[in-house]
N, C-alpha and C positions, 0 to 999 in steps of 0.2 A: 486096308486101312482107307476109310473115306477121306474127302478133302477137309471135312470138319474135324475129324479125329487128328489128322496130320497138323492142322492149325493148332489145335489144343496142345499137342505134344511140343510143337515148336515154341508156343508161348510159355509153356511150363519150363522148357529148357532154358529159354531166355531169362526167365524170372530166377532160376537157379544160378545162372551165371552172374547176374546182377548181385544177388545175395553173396555169392562167393567173393566177388570183387570187394564188396562193402566190408566183408569180414577180414579180408587180407589188408585192406586200408586201416581198418581200426587195429588190427594186430600190429602192423608196422608202427602206428602212432604210439601204441602202448609200449612197444619195444624201445622207441626213442625216448619216451618219458622215463621208463624204468632205467635206462642207461644214463639219465640226467643230461642227455644232449638238448632236449627241448623241455621248457618249464610250462606246464599247462596253466590256463586261466579258466575261468567260468564260462568263457565264450569259445565256441568251436572255431578252430582256425587261427586263434591268437595265442602266440607263444612267446615266452622269454627264450634266450639262448644261453648255453653254458659257454665257459672258456673253451672247452674241447670243440664244441660246435663252431665257435668263431675261428678257431685255428684252421679248420677246414675252409671257411669262407676266405681267410687270408691266403691260403694256398691256391685256391681257385682264382682269387683276384690277381695274384701274382702271374699266373698263366695267362689270364686275359690282358694284363698290362704288358706282358712280354710280346704277346701277339700283336698288340696295338703299336708298340714301339718298333717292332720288326717291319710293320706295314707302313707306318706313317712317321717314323722318326719322332721328332718333337713338334710336328706341325699341328697336332690336335690341341685345341683349347681345353684345359682341364677345368671342369666346372662341377661344384658340389652344392646342390640346392637343399634347403630344408624340406621336410615332407608336406609342407603347407604352402599354398601360394594364392594370390589374389583371385577373387571370383571373376573379375573382368577377363583375366588371362584365361581362366578355366573355360569361360563361356566361348572365347574365341577358338579354342581347340575343338568345339563342336562335340565333345565327348558326351555331353548331356543328351544329344539327339540320338547317339548311337547305343549308349550303354548307361541309361539312367538308373538301372537296378544295381550298378556297381559303384555309384558315386558315394562320396562321403562329404557332407557339409559340416562346417564348424559353427556352433552356436554358443552364446555366452549370456550371462545375466547382466542386464543393463538398468534394472529397476531401482526403486528407492527402498527405504527401510520398510515401508508398509508392504511392498510387494515381496521383499525378502521374507518378512514374517509369514506371509501367506504361502510362500514357497515351502518354507519349513514345516508349516502346519500340514500341507498336503503330503509332504514326505513322511512326517511322523504317523499320518493316518494310512500310509501304504498306498497312496493314490499317486497318479501320474503327475509329475511336476515339470515335464519338458516344455509345457506351453508358457512357462514364465521365461524361457530362454529366447533370445533373438539371434538372427543371423550375424555372424562376426565379420562378414565380408571375405572370408577365406574358405578354401577347400583343401581337402586331402589330395595329394598328388596321385594320380591314377597310373601314369607312366613317367619314368624318370626324365624323359626328355621334354615333357610338357612346359615346364617353367622357362625352358631355354629360348623359345621362339619369340617372345615379346620383346627381347633385347635386340632382335635382328631386323625389326621393322626398319625399312628404308632400302638402300642399295647395298648389296654385298660387295666385298672386295672382288677383284677380277677372278680369282681362283676359288671363290665361294668360301665356305666355312666348314671346318671339321672340329666336332666337339667330342670330348671324352667326359661322360656323365655317369656319376654313380649316386645312387640314393635309394631311400625307402619309398615304397608305393603302397597304396591302400586300395583294395577292391572288395566290396561287400559280397563275399561268397562263403558264408559259414558252411564248413565242411569237416567231416571226420578225416578225409584224406589229408595227411600232412603236406602233400604236394600242392595242395590248394590253401595257402595261408592267406589270411586277410591282410596281413602287413608282411612285406617281403622286399627284398633288394634286387635292383636290376643295375647292371653295368652296361652302358650303352656307348656306342660309336655312331655319331650322327653326322651325316653329310648334308649340306644345304647349298644348292648352287644350280647348275644346269640340269636339264633332263637327263643328259647322258652321264653326268657325274653321279647322279643318284642312282641310275640303273647299275652303273659299274661298281659303286660302293657296296650295294646289296649283294650282287653277284659275288664279289671277291670275298665278302665276309661269310658267305655260306660255306665256302672251302676252309676258310681259317677257323670258323666255329668248329667244324668237324674235327680239325687238326688239334684245337685245344682240348676238346672232349676226349680224343684219343690219347693225348698225352696224360690225361687224368685217369686213363684206364676204362673209359666208358665206350660202349659200342652204340653209335647213334645213327639214325637214318634221317635224311632230308625228305620231307614230304610238303606238297603244296597244301596250304591251309587257309583258314578264314577266321576273322575275329568273330566273337559271339554277339553279333549285333541284335539289338532288342526289337521284338514285335514283327508284324507282318512285313513291313517295309524292310526290316533288317534281313529278312530271308533273301530279298533280291540283292541287297548290298553284299551279303555273304557269297552269293552265287557269282556276282560280278567279280569279287575280289579273287575267287578261285579261278574263274574263266580267264582272267587276265594275268594270273600268276603274279599277284602283288605281294603275297606273304608265303613265306617258307618257314617251316618249323623244323628244328632238329630235335628228333624224338627219341627218348630212351625208355626201354620197358622196364619200369619199376616193378611191375606186378605181372611179369611173364606174359603168357598169353590170355590173361583175364581181360585185357583191354587192348586198345590199339596203341598204347604207350603214352608217355607224358613229355610234353614240350619243354625242353630246358633252355633252348635258344631260339630266338625268333628274329628273322630277317625280313624287313618291311620296306616296300616302296610307297611312300604316301603321295606320289605324284606332286601336284601343285596345291594340295589341300591346305597345308600350313602356310605356304607362300601367299595363297589367297586370303586366308582369314587374318593373317598378321601382316599383310601388305609387305611381303618381302620380295625384292626385285634383284635380278641379275644386272650386271653393268649395261647390257643392251636393252634394259627396261622390261624384259620378260619376267613373268611371274616365276619365282624360284621353286624348284622342286626339292624334295628332301627324301632321305631314306635312312633307316637305322638298323643296327643289329643289337639286340638286347640279350644279355646273358642273365638267366634267372638264377641267382646265386644260391638261394636256399634249395631249389630244385636239383641243381647240379650237386650240391652237398648231399642231398638225400640219395642220388644215384650213386655217389661214391660209397655212402654208408651201406647201401644194398650190395654193392660190389665187394667191399673190403671188411664189413662189420661195424659194430658200434663202438669200437675202442681204437680211436685214431692213432694212439701211441703204439699200437702193434701193427700198423699198416707198413707197407714196404718202405724201405729206407729213403727212396728218392722222393716219396711223397711226404714223409715226415720232415724231411730237410726243407 
């Protein structure tokens, strides 16, 4: 076989593998919908959840809360933010520079009666009417911890701050894969303080995360990872993040050997990024460092469904309880 022939065979094999993976993702999505665990909409990756699905989320959250309590006692500040926050706080996260393709901005109508009539006429004619809407000054939350940093501007307490944050997030990634939802929930434990405190927090939660997943019956692997930074400059950021081991993902194989697995937990060291952009200082005047662990609630639930089936009421007793 010539080099050209071998290359063609390899490309064809890769194409078949991609097709097989997409087929399996679609099959799993259809299975979830048929079992009435997820409620489909007209938009890929946007679902309602049934009571049975929410019972799985409650179970997972109880395990996460128990791990947090065992590790931190009552020292974590419990914070729950809405899935919308001010555009000025969003800009200071610098998310727009790294992931412009994932963001979601909120717009609303602010015109008069004449403009409203024009909007309705455009809609009735089947034409685009979005240009009648104006920015509302708010953005959809992309990571559960993002709304928390603005409140920390200034000098931290001597031992820093530990936050327990749970909330909905949005990322514009329309996909057939049910593990890549556009709206999903994250439960995070965030440490803001000294450089060493951030390093220790991320390291400790890697092991705790694996333990939580094992308690739920999931086999996970910790892998060095990077965020999906946008554009040419993003490739350099991603390489630096991997080289400096700033992000670890706990990965579960939802689709067997068809891909490299799905990240269900992420442990991240932000270094002084948020400390710098939000002007957060430690007691000695240094720029604060931060780190977080984020549990992807829906993805963990999907892992459990793959493990135990689509009928939670038939799962092992210790999970149903």
